[in-house]
Residue, then its C-alpha position, 0 to 999 in steps of 0.5 A: m474505539s480502536h482494537q488497540t485500546r480494546i486490548n489495553i482495557a481487556v488486559v488491565f481488567l484481566v490483571g486487575l481481576g485475575m491477580p487478586g483472585y489468583y492469590k485468594i485461591k492460592y492462599i486458601l489452598l495453602d491454608m493461609l486464608k479462610p474462605e470466609d475472609v475472602f470477601n471483606w474490606g481488604i478485597l477492595i484494597d487488593l483490587g485497587a492495588a492490582f488495577g493501579l499496577a496494571i494501569a501503571v505498567m500499561l501507561a509506561y508501556q505506551s510511553i516507551q513505545k512512543l519514545i522508540s517511535r520518535f527517537f528510533p524511526g529508522q530502525s528495523i521492526v525486529r530491533r524496535l521490538v527487541l528494544g521495546l521488550l528490554l525497556n518494558s521488561f526493565v520498567a515493569a520489573l521496577a514497577g512490580f518491586s515498587f508495588v510490593q514495597f508499597y503494598f506491604t509497607y503502607l497497605f498491609p504492614y506485614d512480612s510479604p510471602p516469600d514468593f510474592l515479590f517474584d510472582i509480581i515482578i514476573l506478572s509485571i513483565l508479562i503485561p507488556i509482553l502480552v499487550g505487545g504480542l496481541n497488538e503486533s499480531l493484530y497489526y500484521h493480521e490487518r495488514w495481511s487482510d488488507a493485502d489480500k483485499r488489494n490483491l483481489e481488487l488488483e486481480k479484478e481490475k486486471i481482468r477488467s482492464r485486460f477485457e477492455l484493452l482487448k475489446s478496444q484493440i482487437n475489434p472488427h472496426f479497428l481491424f477493418n480500418s487497419f486492413n483497409t489501410l494495408s490494402e490501399l498501401i499495397e497498391e500505392d506503396p508496397s514498402v510502407a505496407g510492409q512496415f505498416l504490417t510489421r507494426l501491426s503485428g508487433v502491437y498485437r504481439f505485445i498485447l498478447e505477450h504482456r496482457e498477464k504482466d503488471l509491469v513492463t520496461l519503459s523500452q518495451e512500452l515506447k517500442v509498441f507506442d512508436a509502432y502504434l503511433f506509426m500506424l495512426r500516422i499512416r491512417f490519418g496522415d502527418c497530423i500527430e507531432l511527437n517530441k521526446q525528452i526522456d532520460g534514464d535507463i529505459n531498459t530497467i525502469k518500468v511502467v504499467p503496460m499500454t499506458l502510453q497507448m491509452l493516453l494517445e487514444n485519449a488525446l485523439k479521442h478528445n482533440h482535433a488532429q489535422k495537418h494544419q492543426k497538428l496534435q502536439i504530444t510530448l513525452s518527458t521525464t521529470a526530476q520526481n522520477e515521473l513520465a509526463f505525457s502532454n498533448s496540446l488542446a483542440p477539443k472536439t465538441s462531440a466527443y463522448s467519454t466513458g472515463f474508462g481510460l484515465n480511471s483504468i490507468k489510475e486504478r492499475y497504478a494504485l493497485t499495482i504499486g500503491q501510487g497514483i497519477q497526476i492530471i494537470k490541465s491548462e488552457e494550452s495542454f493536458t498532462v498526465k504524469i505517471p510514476l516511473i518504477d525502479k525495483p527498489a521503489l517497487m519493493e517499498a510500495a508494493p502491498a505487503 
């Protein structure tokens, strides 16, 4: 049973039991009713009428809310709440007036007390206000709780990703290979050695400067990707071929940092890359506002995978903007499509 259904039932019972009880106590205090006359056959009629009124107003409230959601889907939350309040108040007041007329015409054909009609109409109007207020409060409380949970998960994933990223990049093995390559280049080609050192420092500077950020511009991401690719080409030779087909303003579009580097590492880890069998990498934008990273397939038979790379990218996008990535594998290529994030899209997708 949903929370909304429980609220509706609770309000129906509150009105169904509370309204007859309120009037019995009120009329006893006003000497309009004797205590011994409270529990007679009339109490059943009072209870039935009160429950009938509460259920009628509740059903009308639910119907009006569905109609508003159906015919005014694009309206703001405030406008929909105001429209719902006005319509529900009108229908509830009409239901309360009809209830009084029916009660004193068919159930108890007497003159109604002067304040009875006013009380019932006010009570009828309060029913949808009470239900709507409780439902909206519960709804936003759940959203707030979900947002807190997602923020906690995001922080955990950021810490985990940061740790794994630093562990995979700033480690003795990687530094040893990089410095070994650099020492060889200094003797063989000092100009290339200077370029290699510039790229190496740029990669580490990017990691240190952006490890706390959720998003970076595509321009920044491509810059560090090109630097990392340059270093790999120096180390392994000209065995990686890159084709870029990128449209749009790369200075405003954003991505999760180090995504392209992790995808390149994943491609090299699982595929052969040699001069006679180059690893083909394609970066392209799609009509669906995505960046597609595609690599050719030449699988290594001994490649071991923990699955961290792709899973980390999935989780970081899901937790940061509430969107996933697409993974497409064919006989010739392996493609990962990541969302390109502009400011309006991020405002809509981010956890509230």
